[in-house]
N, C-alpha and C positions, 0 to 999 in steps of 0.2 A: 531500313537504314543501312546504307553502305559506307564502310570505312576503308580507306586505302592509304597506304604510306607512299609518298613520292620519294624520289631519289635523294632528296635533302633530308630524309628521315622525319618528315612532318606528316602528321595524320590529318587527312581531309575527310569530312563527313558529307554524305549526299543523301538527303531524305527523298529526293526525286532526281530523275535524270536531268542534267543541265539542258536548258532550252536555248540559251544565248551564249555561244562559245566563240572565242577568238583563238585561233591557232597561230602561234609565232614560229612554227616549225613545219617546213614543207612535208616531211614524212608523216607528221601527225595529221595534217590536213587530209592526206591520202588515207591514213588509217581510220580516221573518224568516218569518212565516206565509205570505206570498205566494210565497216561494221553496220552500215545502214543508217548512220546518224548525220549524214551530210546536211540535212535540213536544219540542224541546230547551229551550223556555222554562220556567224554574222560578220566575221573579220578574219583576214589571213594576210600573209606577207607578200611582198613583190615577187618572192622566189617560189611561191607555191604554184606548181604547174599542173598537178594532177589531183583528182580527175578533172579534165577540162570543163565538163559541164558544171561542176560545182564551183570551180575557180572563177568561171565567167560571171556567175551571179553574185559572188561574195566580194565585197569591197576590200581593197588593200589598205592596211594601216602602216605601210612603210616596209623597211628592210628588217632583217632579223637583228642586226646590230643597232639600228636606229629607228625603232618604231615610233609612230606618233602617239604619244601617251594620251593626249587629249582626245584624239580620234578614237582610241580604244575605250576610254571612259565614256565618250558620247554614245557608244554602242551598248552601254549598260550590260556588259557580259556577266553571267553568273559563273563563268569559268574561263580562265586563260590557260592554255597549254603551252609550256615553254621547255627549253632545254638549257642546261647549266652552261654549256660552252658556246652554243649558238647565240644565246641572248645574254645581255649584260646584267650583272648583279644589281647595278644601280637602277635599271629600268624595272626589273622584277620587284625590287624592294619598294619602288615608288608606287607601283600598282597595288602591292599588298597593303601599303600604308593608306591607300584610298579605300580599303575594304574589299578589294577584288580578290576572289579566290584564285590562287595560282598553283597549278600542278607542274612540278619541275621534273623532267626526266634526264637521266645521264647514263645511258647504257654503254657498257664497255665490251660487251660480248654479244654474239648473235642470240644466245639464249635470253639475254636481258631484253633484246628487242622484241622477242616473242612474248616474254613476260609482261612487257609494257603494253603490247596488244591486248593481252588478257586483262590487264589492269583497266585499260580504257573501256573494255567491254563491260566490266563491273561498274565503272563510273556511270556509263550510259544505260545501265540496267538492261543490257542485252546479252549478258553472259549465258543465259539459258536458251537463246535463239539457236536452233539447229544449224543454220548456216554459219553463224559466228563460232559456235563450238567446233564445227568442222574446220574452219579457217585456222583456229588456234591449234587444233590437233595436227593439221598438216604442217604447221610451223615447227612444232616439236618433233614431228616425224622426219622432217627434212634435216634437222640437226642430228638426230640419231643416225639416219642413213649416211650423212656425211662423215660422222665419227667412225662408223664401221668401215666405210670405203677408205678412209685415211689410214687405217691399220694395215691395209694390203698394198699400198702404193708408196713409193719413196716420194718425199715432198720435192717440189720443183722450187729451186731458190729464186725468189721473186723480189723485184724492186718496184714499189708503187709510190711514186711521188704524189703530193697533193698541191704543190705550187712549183712554178718554174723559175720565176725571178723575184725573190731568191728561191733556190731549189730547196724544197722542204719535203719531208716524208713523215712516216708514222712509227712510233714506238710500239712494242708488243701489247701494251696495256690500252689498246684502242679498239673500237668496234670494227673498223676496217681491217685491222691486223687479224682479229679473231675470225672474221669471215674468210679472209685469205687462208688462214691456217686450216679451217674446216674444209676448204675447197682443195686442199692439197698443195697450197702455195706457201712456202716458208718465207716469211718476211725477213729479208737479209739485214734489215736495220732494227729488228725486234729488240735488240739489247742497247740500242743507241738512244740515250736521253738528250734532251735539249740542254745545252750548257749556257750559262750566263757569265759575263755579258756576251753580246752578239759576236764579238771578235773571238771569244773562246769557242763558240759553236763552229766556227770555220777554221779553227786551229791556229790562230795568229796571236793569241793571248792566253794567259792562264785562266782557268775557270774559277769562279767564286766557290768557296767551301759550301757544303750542303746546308749549313745553318743559315747562310745568307740568302739562299734561294728558297727557303721553306715557304710553302704555299703557292709557289709559281708552278704553272703547268709545264712539265718537262717531257711531254709525250709527242711533241711535234718538232723534231730537230731540224735545223738547217744544215745541209750537207753539201759537200763539193763533188764535182764530177770525178775527182781523183779518188774520193772515198767509194763512189759507186764502182769504179774499176777494181778497187781492192776487194770489194765484197763479191765480185764475179757472179752477178745474177744470171740465171738461165732464162728468165722471163722478165720483161719490163712491161708493166701495165700502166697506161696513161689514161686515166678517167677524164670525163668531160665536166666533172665537178668534184670539189669546189672550184678548181681552176680548169678552164676549157683548154686542155692540151691540144696543140695544133699539129699538123703534119710537119711543120718546120721544127717544132719541139722534138718530134719523133726522130727526125734526121740527126739531131744532136746525139741521141743515145745510140742510133745505128752506127755512128762514127766511132764509138768507143770500143776499146779492146776488151769486150765482155762476151761470154757465151751467148747471151740473148741476141746480140747483134749478128753473130756468126750463124745462128740458127734461124734467123728471120723471125725472132720472137719478141720484137718491140711492137706492142699492140695498143692502138687507141681503142677505148671502150667506153660504154656508158658508166656513169658513176653511181647511179641510183641503186643498182644491185649491190654495190659495195658499201654505201654509206647511209642509205635510207633504212632506218629500223622500223619495227612494227609490222604492219601488214605486208610491206614490200619484202621483208625477210623471208616470207613464206615461199615466194618464187625466186627471189634474188639470189639466195644461196645456191640453188640448183643451177641458175644461170652462170654464176661465177665458177662453179665446179666444171660445167661443160666447157667454159672458156679456157680454163687451165688445162683440162684434158686434151683439148684440141692442139695444144702446143707442147705436148709430151713427145718424146722421140717414139717412132713407131716400134 
């Protein structure tokens, strides 16, 4: 009997490995396959891209924000894997009310991503498999190596937006920000919380007091180009997800009076290494470290 706690602090019990699994998170689809359990997947989202051979044979149940609940129920899953911010509370509660077992993840640090990988290995009863144990070991080793390297190098001040119109970025209490920090890239907006209402977030109205925004997510602020200039980033990273930043977007930042523009360090890059947790963290962290190091001064 395997018991695990999900990130909603609920205990789930597994007498046997799940055989019919719906993944509502692209990185979890990748992780389930990476631990050798892709054959259990019977449903995934429109945004699940990897691994291609698994995705091609597994039917989609819709988007992460708007899955087709009846389609999920028709698949008779014995487990749905979800994420607290990728999927809506309403949808997950509706599935749970129908008796579907739902495991909800909410990693905010790179180490949480590797821990989730280990948790899924336990859920699927493959934690003792040598290849899976090695994958988990390499994940924790990558984090330790990054922590040691970070001690010897000054951080590179970095701006990493997640949306262009409106311009949005990440607070320090996010998975992406922690990956950047481990890679030697200091998030210049790590201290900047989302303000409510929207006008307050862009500086044109007073912000509501903390007691009036309790329970709202303040980790993804909307910022202005003027704020970006004031923060003087030495590196601007433009990932291709969740928003596919274009070359036109990059030119906007190259025109700003910031060190990154003067250094030729406004860079479009893949987003999976930054925001996919689980098995992708094992290689993704090293990739981000290499990307940051390439843009340090010689």
